[in-house]
N, C-alpha and C positions, 0 to 999 in steps of 0.2 A: 618781812617788813609790814608793820602795822599800818593801817589806814588812819588817817586824820579823821577826828569827829568834832563837829560843831553841834552843841546842844542849845537851842534857844528856848528860854522860858518866859512867859509872860507873868508879871506878878499875879498873886492870887486876888480874889475879890476884895475890893476896899469898901470902907464904910463912908458913904457920902453923907450920912447924917451925924457924923462924930463931932461936928463943931470944930474941926481943925482949922487953924488960923490961915492955912494955905493949902494949894494942891499938893505941894511937896510935903506937907507934915500930914497928910491924910492916911490913917492907920487901916490895917485889915479889918474886913468885917467878920462876924462869926463864921460865915461859910468859908472865907479865906484861911481863917485860922484852922480849919478842918482839912481843907483841900491841899494846903502847901505840905503838911508832913506826909499825907497820903501820896502825893505826886513825888515826893523825895523817896519813899520807900519804892514806888513803882519804877523810878529811875535807877535806883541801886539794883533792882532785881532784873532790869532789862538792859542796862548799859554800864553798870557799875559806877565807881566814883570818878569824876572828871579830874584831871591833873591840875587845871586852872579853872578858877571861878571868878568872873568880873560881873559886878552889879552896879546898878543905879543906886545912888545914895538916897533917894526919896524913901520916905519912911515905909510905905507899903512894900516896895521892892526889897528893902532891907529886911523887914520882917518876914517876907516870904523866903529870902536867902536863909535866914537863920533857922527856920523851920525845916527847909530842905536839907540844909547841911546837918542838922542833928540826925535825920534819917540816913545819911551818907557817911556819918562819922568823920566829917571833915573839919578841920580846926577853924573856927571863926577868923582868928587873926591871919589866915592865908587868903582871905577874900580881898580881892582888889576892888576898891570903890572908885568908880569913874563917873564923874560929873557929866561927861559927854553923853551918857546914856539916857539920862533924864531929859525928855523933850528932844532927844536925838533924831536927826533925820538920817536917811540913808548914808549919806557921805560921812557923818559922825561915827555911825555904826561900823562902817567899813574901815574908818580910821583905828577904831577900838580893836577890831579883829586883826588888822595888820600888826598892830603893837604886840599881839599875843600870838600870831599864827605859828610861831615855833612850837607852841603847845600842841601835843597831839590830840589831846581831847580837852575842849574849852566849853565851858558853860557861861553862857551870856543870859543874865536876867535883867529885864527891863519893861518896856512899855510900848503900847500901840500908839500910833500908826507905825512907828519906826521899825518894830521887829517884823510886822507884816510886810513892809515894803522891803526889808532884808531878804525874807524868804522868797518873795517874788523875784528879786533881783538874782539869787543864787541858784534858784531852782531851774532846771532844764524844762521841766513840765509845769503846767498850771498846777499849783498846790491845791489839796482838796479843802473844802470849805464845809462848815457844818450847815445844818438846815436853815439857820438864819443867815447863812452867807458869810459868816465870820471865819478867819483863817485861825487866829489864836484868841481863843476865848481866855478868861482869866485863869490863870495857873496851867495853862496848856504848855506841852513840851513838844518841840520839833527836833528831831534828830537827823543830821545830815552827814553822810559819810563820804569822804573824797576818795578819789582814786590813788593818790599817793600819800606820803607820810607828812604832807603839810596842807594846811587849810588854805584854799585858794578863793579869792574874793571877786574873780571876774564873773561878768553876767552869764548865767547858765552853767557854772562851773561843776554842779553836781545836782542830785535830785534829793528830794526828802525821802528819807528812809520810812519814816512815820511821823504822825501827829498823834499824841495822846492827850486827850482832853479829860478833865477831872470825872465828869459824869461816867465816861466809858471805863476810866480806871477803877471806878468804885464797883463796876460790874464784873471785873476780872476775878 
């Protein structure tokens, strides 16, 4: 029996100076365009291709997803775009996961602070933060492996196997 895996990824660095008409339309910055494919390659090498990918439809998250998917050789038409992820709170994100928890390997691409709240909720132990106190920097990936063959959303249901941040991935 294989173990269920939840992969949580924050969108890559966005461009605050782009002149986008809204937060929803903000695109990736140059650094984000570089980090997203590198993190997709890292994910493929360390975890393989997830069975299901659910993403926020916000432009920066969608651009991140497309760049990651190119590295995973995953067809874009199989992405599930879920409005609940954009500005989603913990309860929204738990509902999204519940809707897809039969998937043995799920990649969720979205935004802070909701994703950090989700990691805090699911983790048995305090998740590791970077030197600046952040849990998920832009383009960071957290991998959670569950004991059974289904993703469980109860508090403290698993522990974070690892968190990979772009800066560390570039040093591998």
